[in-house]
SEMARMAR-14389 format. One line per 2 residues: for each residue x, y, z of C-alpha. Coordinates in Angstrom, 2 decimals. Example, Ala and Ser with C-alpha at 12.3 -4.5 7.8 and 13.67 -1.06 7.14 Angstrom:
BEGIN
12.30,-4.50,7.80; 13.67,-1.06,7.14
END
This chain:
BEGIN
-19.77,16.10,-37.33; -18.37,19.50,-38.28
-14.66,20.19,-38.29; -12.37,23.17,-38.22
-8.86,23.26,-39.61; -6.03,24.40,-37.37
-3.41,26.55,-39.03; 0.06,25.05,-39.15
2.32,26.41,-36.41; 5.68,25.77,-34.84
5.68,24.30,-31.33; 8.68,25.29,-29.21
10.71,22.50,-27.65; 10.68,23.63,-24.04
12.77,20.80,-22.61; 14.86,17.84,-23.70
15.43,15.16,-21.11; 16.50,11.56,-20.78
13.44,10.18,-18.96; 9.98,11.74,-19.17
7.30,10.45,-16.79; 3.64,11.20,-17.46
1.31,11.23,-14.45; 2.26,11.78,-10.80
0.23,9.07,-9.10; 2.09,6.45,-7.02
3.47,4.73,-10.14; 4.61,7.95,-11.80
6.11,9.51,-8.68; 8.00,6.31,-7.90
9.25,6.08,-11.49; 10.48,9.69,-11.50
12.17,9.42,-8.09; 13.90,6.19,-9.07
15.02,7.26,-12.54; 16.48,10.47,-11.12
18.22,8.58,-8.31; 19.72,6.29,-10.94
21.35,9.29,-12.59; 18.96,10.01,-15.46
17.79,13.57,-16.16; 14.11,13.20,-15.37
10.97,15.31,-15.83; 7.61,14.43,-14.27
4.42,15.88,-15.80; 1.14,16.12,-13.84
-2.14,17.69,-14.96; -3.40,18.49,-11.43
-1.85,20.73,-8.81; -0.60,17.92,-6.55
1.54,14.82,-6.69; 0.25,11.51,-5.40
-2.81,11.01,-7.59; -5.57,9.04,-5.89
-3.42,8.74,-2.75; -3.61,12.51,-2.19
-5.97,14.40,-4.52; -8.21,11.33,-4.45
-8.32,11.25,-0.60; -7.54,7.54,-0.51
-7.92,6.11,2.98; -4.97,3.71,3.10
-2.36,1.76,1.18; -4.25,-1.38,0.25
-3.07,-4.97,0.38; -0.12,-6.79,1.90
2.61,-5.90,-0.60; 6.17,-6.04,0.77
9.40,-4.34,-0.18; 10.46,-1.81,-2.75
9.95,1.94,-2.74; 6.50,1.37,-1.24
8.14,0.57,2.11; 10.24,3.72,1.86
7.14,5.85,1.29; 5.53,4.30,4.37
8.65,4.98,6.45; 8.95,8.57,5.25
5.24,9.20,5.92; 5.56,7.85,9.47
8.62,10.03,10.10; 6.72,13.08,8.87
3.88,12.41,11.31; 6.27,11.76,14.19
8.05,15.07,13.61; 4.71,16.76,14.29
4.24,14.73,17.46; 1.18,13.08,15.96
1.03,9.29,15.91; -0.99,7.21,13.51
-4.43,6.27,14.80; -3.94,2.75,16.11
-0.33,2.74,14.91; -1.27,1.62,11.38
1.48,2.68,8.95; -0.78,2.08,5.98
-3.26,4.83,6.90; -2.81,7.84,4.61
-2.79,11.46,5.70; -3.12,13.03,2.22
-1.73,16.44,3.19; 1.35,14.95,4.79
1.85,12.53,1.91; 1.87,15.39,-0.62
4.83,16.88,1.23; 6.66,13.57,1.60
6.44,12.81,-2.12; 7.51,16.33,-3.08
10.50,16.07,-0.75; 11.50,12.74,-2.30
11.26,14.17,-5.82; 13.35,17.23,-4.92
15.98,15.15,-3.12; 16.26,12.85,-6.14
16.74,15.80,-8.49; 13.67,15.18,-10.66
12.07,18.19,-12.36; 8.33,18.52,-11.75
5.76,20.33,-13.90; 2.28,20.59,-12.35
-0.84,22.00,-14.03; 0.47,20.55,-17.29
-1.71,18.42,-19.58; -0.34,15.96,-22.13
-2.30,16.61,-25.31; -0.38,14.66,-27.97
2.68,12.52,-28.63; 5.79,13.14,-30.71
6.61,10.13,-32.86; 9.41,9.14,-35.21
7.87,6.20,-37.02; 6.97,3.71,-34.29
9.24,5.30,-31.69; 7.95,7.80,-29.16
10.25,10.79,-28.89; 8.29,12.93,-26.46
4.95,14.65,-25.96; 3.08,17.88,-26.63
1.83,19.58,-23.48; -0.61,22.40,-22.77
-0.35,24.69,-19.75; -0.46,28.33,-18.70
2.88,28.57,-20.49; 1.22,27.62,-23.79
1.60,24.68,-26.14; 5.08,23.18,-25.84
7.01,20.05,-26.73; 9.10,17.96,-24.36
11.49,15.48,-25.95; 12.95,12.44,-24.20
15.01,9.33,-24.77; 12.49,7.22,-22.82
8.85,8.03,-21.97; 6.97,6.36,-19.10
3.18,6.47,-19.33; 1.86,6.37,-15.76
-1.36,8.27,-16.51; -3.58,5.43,-15.33
-5.67,5.53,-18.49; -2.57,5.29,-20.68
-3.50,8.42,-22.63; -0.11,8.81,-24.32
0.19,5.11,-25.14; -3.25,5.21,-26.75
-2.34,8.26,-28.85; 0.86,6.50,-29.92
-1.13,3.54,-31.22; -0.38,0.85,-28.65
-3.10,-1.80,-29.05; -5.48,-2.02,-26.11
-8.95,-2.96,-24.96; -11.18,-1.42,-22.33
-12.70,-3.11,-19.30; -13.82,-6.72,-19.20
-12.85,-8.82,-22.19; -16.35,-10.24,-22.70
-18.38,-7.02,-22.80; -16.13,-3.98,-22.25
-17.77,-3.09,-18.94; -15.50,-1.26,-16.49
-15.41,-1.00,-12.72; -17.44,1.89,-11.28
-16.17,5.34,-10.32; -16.17,6.84,-6.82
-15.41,10.08,-5.00; -13.87,9.57,-1.58
-14.89,11.95,1.20; -14.27,12.55,4.89
-16.60,13.18,7.80; -15.68,14.65,11.18
-17.42,14.56,14.55; -17.26,10.76,14.82
-17.01,8.99,18.17; -14.50,6.43,16.92
-14.61,4.49,20.19; -18.26,3.63,19.52
-18.02,3.53,15.74; -17.96,0.51,13.46
-15.59,0.35,10.51; -16.31,-2.20,7.78
-13.22,-2.32,5.57; -14.51,-4.64,2.85
-17.70,-5.50,1.03; -17.92,-8.86,2.80
-17.46,-7.33,6.25; -20.51,-6.21,8.19
-21.71,-5.46,11.72; -24.87,-6.14,13.62
-25.98,-2.73,14.92; -29.21,-1.75,16.71
-30.96,-1.00,13.40; -29.95,-4.36,11.88
-27.24,-5.69,9.57; -25.12,-2.75,8.42
-24.49,-3.78,4.79; -28.12,-4.82,4.36
-29.25,-1.43,5.67; -26.91,0.29,3.23
-28.42,-1.54,0.29; -31.92,-0.72,1.53
-31.57,2.98,2.23; -28.71,4.42,0.17
-29.47,5.71,-3.36; -28.52,3.24,-6.08
-25.98,2.48,-7.38; -24.54,3.40,-3.97
-25.40,0.90,-1.24; -22.25,-0.53,0.31
-20.74,0.76,3.57; -16.95,1.18,3.69
-15.56,3.30,6.55; -11.91,3.85,7.51
-10.22,5.53,10.46; -7.77,8.33,9.66
-4.74,9.82,11.41; -6.94,12.65,12.73
-9.19,12.43,15.82; -12.88,12.05,15.03
-12.32,12.01,11.26; -13.34,9.05,9.07
-12.83,8.39,5.35; -15.89,7.13,3.46
-15.62,5.04,0.30; -19.34,4.86,-0.38
-20.21,6.89,-3.48; -20.68,4.86,-6.64
-21.36,5.48,-10.34; -21.58,2.63,-12.84
-21.45,2.66,-16.62; -18.56,5.12,-16.74
-15.80,5.31,-19.34; -13.04,7.22,-17.58
-11.42,8.15,-20.90; -14.37,10.42,-21.79
-14.78,13.92,-20.32; -18.57,13.72,-20.45
-18.58,10.48,-18.45; -16.19,11.91,-15.86
-18.50,14.91,-15.52; -21.57,12.72,-15.08
-19.81,10.53,-12.52; -18.75,13.59,-10.54
-22.33,14.84,-10.38; -23.80,11.43,-9.49
-21.25,10.78,-6.72; -21.50,14.27,-5.23
-25.28,14.03,-5.20; -25.01,10.86,-3.12
-22.85,12.40,-0.37; -25.57,14.16,1.62
-27.73,11.02,1.57; -24.79,8.95,2.77
-24.03,11.36,5.63; -27.70,11.37,6.61
-27.67,7.56,6.63; -24.55,7.46,8.81
-26.04,9.93,11.30; -29.33,8.03,11.61
-28.10,4.45,11.53; -24.43,3.92,12.45
-23.28,4.04,16.10; -20.70,6.76,16.75
-21.67,8.73,13.65; -24.71,10.50,15.14
-23.02,13.92,14.95; -20.85,13.45,11.90
-20.62,16.03,9.13; -18.92,16.34,5.76
-15.58,18.18,5.88; -13.82,17.36,2.59
-14.14,15.45,-0.64; -11.66,14.34,-3.27
-10.77,16.75,-6.05; -9.88,13.76,-8.23
-12.54,11.18,-9.02; -11.52,7.57,-8.51
-11.41,5.71,-11.82; -10.57,2.06,-11.28
-10.39,0.68,-14.78; -10.17,1.84,-18.39
-7.57,0.70,-20.93; -5.60,-2.53,-20.76
-2.64,-2.37,-23.15; -1.01,-5.23,-25.01
2.56,-5.81,-23.93; 5.31,-8.27,-24.68
3.90,-10.28,-21.74; 0.44,-10.34,-20.18
-0.23,-11.21,-16.56; -3.36,-13.27,-15.94
-5.65,-14.29,-13.12; -4.07,-17.75,-13.11
-0.56,-16.32,-12.75; -1.70,-14.56,-9.57
-3.55,-17.57,-8.17; -0.43,-19.71,-8.69
1.84,-17.08,-7.06; 3.95,-17.37,-10.16
7.58,-16.24,-10.05; 8.46,-15.22,-13.60
12.01,-15.58,-14.87; 11.91,-11.93,-15.95
10.28,-10.61,-12.75; 10.73,-6.91,-11.97
7.96,-6.47,-9.38; 7.91,-8.91,-6.46
5.82,-9.78,-3.41; 2.74,-8.07,-4.83
-0.22,-9.07,-2.68; -3.92,-8.25,-2.77
-7.19,-9.92,-3.80; -9.56,-9.78,-6.76
-11.12,-6.45,-5.85; -13.75,-6.25,-8.57
-16.33,-3.63,-7.64; -19.78,-4.49,-8.97
-19.82,-3.47,-12.63; -23.57,-2.90,-12.64
-24.47,-2.06,-9.01; -22.94,-1.76,-5.56
-20.72,-3.98,-3.45; -18.42,-6.73,-4.70
-18.94,-8.07,-8.21; -19.88,-11.74,-8.49
-16.45,-12.37,-10.05; -14.60,-10.71,-7.15
-12.94,-12.39,-4.20; -11.90,-10.69,-0.97
-12.32,-12.83,2.15; -12.45,-15.93,-0.02
-9.18,-15.07,-1.79; -6.76,-17.80,-0.69
-3.41,-16.88,-2.27; -1.43,-15.14,0.47
2.12,-15.69,-0.86; 2.15,-12.75,-3.23
3.23,-12.86,-6.86; 5.61,-11.27,-9.36
5.02,-9.18,-12.48; 7.24,-9.81,-15.53
9.21,-7.16,-17.39; 7.25,-7.72,-20.59
4.05,-6.35,-19.04; 5.64,-2.89,-19.02
6.91,-3.00,-22.62; 4.08,-2.20,-25.06
3.65,-3.85,-28.42; 4.30,-1.87,-31.62
5.69,1.30,-29.98; 9.32,1.78,-28.95
10.83,4.28,-26.53; 7.88,3.79,-24.16
7.19,2.04,-20.86; 3.83,1.46,-19.16
3.51,1.77,-15.37; 0.51,1.49,-13.05
-2.95,0.18,-13.83; -2.37,0.58,-17.60
0.13,-2.30,-17.91; -0.52,-5.46,-19.90
-2.89,-7.66,-17.93; -6.34,-9.19,-18.01
-9.41,-7.63,-16.44; -9.28,-10.00,-13.46
-5.52,-9.70,-12.92; -5.90,-5.91,-13.10
-8.34,-5.98,-10.17; -5.41,-7.19,-8.06
-2.38,-5.24,-9.36; -4.17,-1.89,-9.80
-3.77,-0.94,-6.11; -1.30,1.76,-5.09
1.44,-0.22,-3.26; 1.89,-2.50,-6.26
1.75,0.46,-8.66; 4.46,2.26,-6.66
6.78,-0.73,-6.97; 5.97,-0.92,-10.69
7.19,2.66,-10.93; 10.44,1.78,-9.18
11.11,-1.09,-11.59; 10.34,0.97,-14.67
12.36,3.94,-13.36; 15.41,1.68,-13.06
14.74,0.20,-16.50; 14.41,3.63,-18.12
17.70,4.81,-16.58; 19.42,1.62,-17.81
18.06,2.21,-21.31; 19.53,5.71,-21.30
22.88,4.54,-19.93; 23.21,1.64,-22.37
21.58,3.39,-25.34; 18.92,0.72,-25.66
15.20,0.69,-26.29; 12.94,-0.95,-23.68
12.41,-3.93,-25.97; 16.17,-4.47,-26.17
16.93,-4.23,-22.45; 17.36,-7.50,-20.54
15.21,-7.94,-17.44; 18.23,-9.42,-15.67
19.83,-5.95,-15.61; 16.78,-4.52,-13.83
16.73,-7.48,-11.45; 20.39,-6.97,-10.57
19.78,-3.37,-9.56; 16.60,-4.21,-7.64
18.48,-6.87,-5.69; 21.17,-4.31,-4.83
18.39,-2.07,-3.47; 17.09,-4.87,-1.24
14.14,-6.07,-3.35; 13.65,-9.84,-3.10
11.65,-12.19,-5.36
END
């Protein structure tokens, strides 16, 4: 490999803040809102032009799972109020259905009201370290190459890009072979007769239609590795969200893989729409109207933290002494690592644990690096546990917990490793969160 040598240059420090949040998906937005509400000067950095991550730019269909409490409930309430102001009710009254355009506005309003500073179109390219302590990041944008310094940094980038650059130990994908869940691009079709339509919401859900078994037909006629049929009603009449594109063998931390996945998934869309028109009742006149500008990456890095949540912890509905996220509830949503549908290790309808579970404080505190929190799907957990906690409602409540913790660190002049979980718990309880 050839190299070039960059000339030494001074990088201006554009901002100094108390809490710096990287990534404006549900975890990052929740962390920034909460830290700012708790009185910390807070900056939120996002590389795209929207807040919300997969929930908005990713055209996600709904908030998944049965999680209760925390800032997640507030986001649902605010979204419903936004729709009601327009005189438009949710299709079927389901609060968990996402209208991405409305949600963008709701999250922006919450950030502004909290007093958090937001920088969009800004890419984190490096970290600023003092020994093993993170002191900030280097960013690139239209404004040039700049530094942002902070007392506490929260990595909510999903892939944990800053944590990786800082040297936090991690592994990718499944422990046994490094394989990661496949990538998808969500898209929407209009012109659907929803009264006649069928809407399988999970891999193990199917319908007998005139042409035969719906999921079997999908596997027979859709281009591999696509093949499953997942269709979701929206808040708009005649519009349906499709979660049916699929690309396996992707490492979401590599630009070339993201590019290949984008091409593969987009190439599948026309075939999927054709299949829906020919086979699925109510979809005879459907047509593509929009697709996500952000590809859905389900799994990349798993970082090592002071604690690690496991599959068994979730199955036992474990309540940790140092809990900071509570009533998290989903299933083992492992998309097939080598094909379509549910992986053989996954469990949806057969998932029995309905009580929910907690996530301990140590999962958010990375090993070896100080001044840093993890939040979202990059926390410390196993591959199987990750398939449960990676969903957006749980990630949003992670962000709330870490936002409180970061503000407490600033207030008490402590590093994340020094802060007691009991202090975070006390504040969460005051805000109505229950274990």
